[in-house]
C-alpha positions in Angstrom: 117.5 109.3 90.6 117.5 113.1 91.2 113.9 113.1 90.0 112.9 110.8 92.8 114.7 112.8 95.4 112.9 115.9 94.2 109.5 114.2 94.1 110.0 112.8 97.6 111.4 116.2 98.7 114.5 114.5 100.3 118.1 115.6 100.5 120.4 112.6 100.2 124.2 112.4 100.7 126.0 111.8 97.3 127.5 108.5 98.5 124.1 107.2 99.6 122.5 108.4 96.4 125.1 106.5 94.4 124.5 103.4 96.5 120.7 103.6 96.0 121.3 104.1 92.2 123.4 100.9 92.2 120.7 99.1 94.2 118.1 100.0 91.7 120.1 98.2 89.0 121.1 95.0 90.7 119.7 92.4 93.1 123.1 91.2 94.3 123.4 93.5 97.3 121.4 94.8 100.2 121.4 98.4 101.2 122.0 99.4 104.8 122.1 102.9 106.2 121.1 104.8 109.3 120.3 107.9 107.4 116.6 108.6 107.7 116.2 110.4 104.3 118.1 107.5 102.5 115.9 104.9 104.1 112.7 106.8 103.2 113.9 107.2 99.6 114.6 103.5 99.3 111.0 102.8 100.3 109.7 105.6 98.0 111.5 104.0 95.1 110.0 100.5 96.1 113.4 99.1 96.9 112.7 98.3 100.6 112.8 94.6 100.0 116.5 95.0 99.1 117.5 97.0 102.1 118.0 96.1 105.8 118.4 98.0 109.0 121.7 98.4 110.8 120.3 96.3 113.6 119.6 93.5 111.2 123.0 93.8 109.6 124.6 93.7 113.1 122.6 90.6 114.0 123.9 88.9 110.8 127.4 89.9 111.8 126.9 88.5 115.3 126.8 91.8 117.2 124.3 92.4 120.0 121.7 95.1 119.9 122.9 96.8 123.1 125.8 98.4 121.1 123.5 100.2 118.7 121.9 103.6 118.8 118.1 104.2 118.3 118.7 105.4 114.7 120.2 101.9 114.0 117.1 100.0 115.2 114.7 97.8 113.2 111.9 100.0 114.6 113.3 103.2 113.2 114.0 101.5 109.9 110.4 100.3 109.6 109.2 103.9 110.5 111.2 105.3 107.6 109.9 102.6 105.2 106.4 103.4 106.2 107.0 107.1 105.6 108.5 106.4 102.1 105.4 104.3 101.2 103.1 107.2 102.3 105.1 109.7 100.2 104.8 107.4 97.2 101.0 107.2 97.6 100.7 110.9 98.1 102.8 111.6 95.0 100.8 109.2 92.8 97.6 111.0 93.9 99.1 114.4 92.8 100.1 113.2 89.4 
């Protein structure tokens, strides 16, 4: 896990790092965060299909979008996923 954070040049909170590590070993849960680096790392590690935005989680819980901040949006989530994919491609070209 630390190898991935170094490759992607991201600094991740220890709690989120542990959650992502768990996510990589199970298909039973979906990962949800509003931390940009964590969302980018999830995509970098090709785990984006097992993660959801805070906006999506709120919808599932029955909350309305108007109570969310921009960093919680589906749009921001997709931007981070796109960034993680780009980092993955760049790293593969370097190796």
